[in-house]
N, C-alpha and C positions, 0 to 999 in steps of 0.2 A: 708309517705309510711310505710306500716306495716312491722313488723319484717320478715314476710314471703317473703317480696319483697326485702329484703336486698341482694345485690350481694354477691355471694359466692366467697371466695378467691380461686385461683387455688391451687389444692392439688395434691397429688400423688395417689389418690384412683383409678385412671384408668391405672396404670402402669401394664398392662397385655399384654402378647404376643397376636398375632393374633389368631383368633379362629381356623384356620387351619395351625398353625405354623407360619413361617415367613411371613411378609406382602407381598402381591403379587404386581405386577406392577400396577394393578388397584388401589390399596390403595395408593401407592406413588403418582400416578397421581391425585387421588382425593384430596390429600392434597394441590395441587396447585390451586384448585378452577378453573377448566378449563372453566366453563361458564362465570366467571368473567373476566378471562384472555382474552377471545376472543374479548370483547369490548375494553379492554385496549390496546391490540395489534393493533386493527384497528385504534384507535385514534392516537396511536404512529406512525403507518405507514402513516397516513394521514398528520401528522405534518412534516414528512420527505418528502412526495410527493409534498406538496404545497410550499416547499422552492424553492427559485430561482435557486439553484444549486443542482443537484442530486448526491448522492454518487455512487461509482461503485456498481455493483450487489453484489459482495461478502461482501462489507462493509455494504450495505443496509440490507442484510440477517442477518449479525451478529448483527446489531443494533436491528432489530426486535426480534431476538432470545434472546438477552440480556434483552430487555424490557419484553418479555414473561417470562423468567426465574426469573427476579427480582420481577415481580408482583406475580408469583407463590410462590416464596420464602416467600414473605410477607404474603401471604395467609396461608402458612404452619405454620409460627410463630403465626399467629392469631388463627389458630385451636389449636395449642399447648396451648396457654394462655387461650383460651376460652373453654377448654375441660370441665370445671365444668358446665358452663351455657349451653353448647351444649347438655349435658346429660339431661338437664331439658326441653329444648324446643323441641316441637314435630317435627318441620321442620329440626332440626339439630341433633337429637339424633342418626341418622343413619350414621353420619360422622365417619371416621375410628377410631379416638381415643376414643370417648365415647362408640362406639359400640364394642370396644375391639379388633379391627383388626390391630391396630397400637400402638406400645409402645410409650409413650409420649416423652421419652428422644430422641428416634430415630427421631421423627418428629421435635424436636427443632434443633438437629444437622443438619438435612436435610435442614431446612429453613435457618439456619445461613451460612452453606457452600455454598448453592446456591446463597444467597445474595452476599457474598463476591466474588464468582466466576463471577456473572453477571456484577458487578461493575468493577472489574479488567479487564475482557475481553473487556468491552465497552471502558474503558480508553485506553487500548493498541491499540484497533482497530480504535478509533475515536479521542476523545479529553477529557480533564479533565472537561470541562463544562458539557458535556452530562453525563459523569460518575458521576459527582457531583450531578446533579439533580436526576439521578436514585438512588444514595445512599440516598439522602435526602428523596425521595419519599418512599423508603423501610422503613427508620427510622420513617417517619411520620405515616405510616399505622401501623407498628408493635408496636411502642412505644407510640407515642403521641395519636393516635386514639384508638388502641386496649387496651393498658395498662392504659390509663388515661381517655380520653374523653368518651369512650363508657360507662363506669360504673359510671361516675361522674356528667354528665350534659345532659339535654335534647337537648342541642345544639351540641351534639356529631356528628350528621350527617352534620350540617351546617359547622362546622370547619373541621371535618374529611373528608369532601368531597374533600378537596385539594389533598389528597393522590391519588385519582384516576384521578385527573385532570392534572397531570404532564406529561404523555406520549407524548402529542403533542409537548411540549417544548423539551423533550428528543430527539424526532425524528428530529426536526428542528436543535437543537444544534449539533447533531451528524454529520450533513452534512455542516452546516454553521459555527460552532464554535463561534456563537454569538446569540444574542436574538433580536427579533423585535416585532412590534405591533401585527402581525397576530398570532403567536404562543401564545402570552399572552392572546389575545382575545379568542383563542381556549381553553386555560386553564380556563378562566373565564366562558365560556359557560358550560363546563363540571362541574365546581365547583358549579354554580348556578342551574344546572339541577339536581344535586344530591338530594337536600332536597325534592322537590316535588316528585321525583322518589321514594325515600325510605319512605317518610311519607305516600304515597299512600299504600305502602306495609304494613307499621306499623299500618294503620287503621284496616285492617282485620287480622293482626297478633298480635293485642294489648294484648290479654290474654296471649299469649306465652311470649312476652317480660315482661309483668308484673310478671308472674310466676317465670321468671329467674332473676327478679330484675334489669332489664336494664331500665334506665330512658329515654326511648324513649318519644317523645313529647306527644302522646296520653295517655301514662301512667301517666305522670306528670301533663300535662296541660289540658288533656281531649280531646275528639274527635272533639268537635265543634271548639276549638281553632286551632287544627291541620288542619281542613278543611280550615279555613281562611288563615292560613300560607301557605298552598299549593297554594291557589289562589294568594296571594301576591307575593310569590317567582316565580310563573309562569309569572306574569307581569314583574317582574325584569329580569327574564331570556329572555323574549321577547325583552326588550330593549337592553340587552347586546348582544343577538344573531345577532343584526343588526349593531353592531359596525364595523365589517369588511366592511360593505357597506358604512357607514358614513365616514370612513377614506380612502375610495377608494382603498381597498386591493382586492376587488372582483367586479364582474360585475352583470349584471341583473339576470343571472340564479340563482346565490346564493340568491339574494335578494328575488326573487319571491318564490323559494322553501322554504326558511326559513320563510317568511311571512305566507305562507299557513300552514306550520307545526306549527308555533306559534298560529295561529287562532285555529287549532285543539287542541292544548294543553290547551289553554284558555277555550275552550268549555268543555274539559274533567274536568278541575278544577272547572268550574261552576257546572257541574253535580255532582261532589263530594260534593261541598258546599250545593247544594239544594237537596241532597239525602234525602229520607224519614228517619227522625230521631226521637228518643224519646226526653224527656226533657233534657237529658244529652248530646245529640248530637250523640248518638250511632245509627248506621244504623239499619233500620227495613227491609232492603232488602239484608242483608248479605254483605253490602259494594260492591255491584256489580259495581257501578260507580268507586270506588276506585281501584278495581281489573282491570277494563278496563283502567283507567288512568295509572296504573303501567305498563301494557303491551304497551300502546301507547307511554309512555315515552321511552321505549327501542327502538321502531321503530323511534321515533322522533330524538334521537341522531344519530342513524345510518344513517338515511336519510339526516339529516342536513350535516353531514360530507361527505356523497356521493355528495350532491349538491355543497359543497365546492370543492371537488376533480374535479367534472365535469367543474366547473367554472374556476378553476386555471390551471388544467392540460390539459383537452381536448379542452376547448375553449380559455383559456389564456386571 
């Protein structure tokens, strides 16, 4: 990797007040990465809903709120640490800190305070197991992924995917105060879904990542290698997605829905692999199949968990 691709160390060059004075509510909310939170909260709520025993409505709402706040807090810390590379990448340059709308120190304090608050409240409202998993997930995303893996290895997404996979376990633990096969399977599904999901994005955002010095797989190993990895991980995800069926935790509804979704994902992965490419594996069609695979992956995870909810909650 050339010198121009070397990751920049976080610095204080963006310590400026908001353009219009103090940051607005919109900026504070943007730090929480609301679009990412929505999927995290949904999978966390699903983990709670499929448990054999439901919590009371107030406890359930507090649990979901704590998962939401904890995930958002980790996102705020991530934005604080990544403010240098966010200022370089086209798709992140408009974030509050690099755009000058949020003082960096305020973002860090905000993230840390919300992290502690979410864990303590969840502990007091539910139990130590749920709070402990939430605390570890925040630490994993903020420190292990953001401060270490993201800038040091092309396996950043593979290992770092665990950070976003914990919510189903948190939701289950909050109501059961124990762990079982199904929430672990839900964790594994989200964990293995993450690489093909983000690698599809990285294929058409490769130049952005390379400019910022982030060793995403297409930057380090090339586009062709990444296309094969997307297909391989999609097959692995297919096998793991059917584990709840194999261990008789779900019925026919989940099995049929997931099988159809898996076939769709495999089709998308094959389209990415066979996209028109030059000698280096770079797409000649502006990675249209990769863009479609990325969008499909979002629908895939949402619909899979919907199928699980229908099977366990409505049909039983």
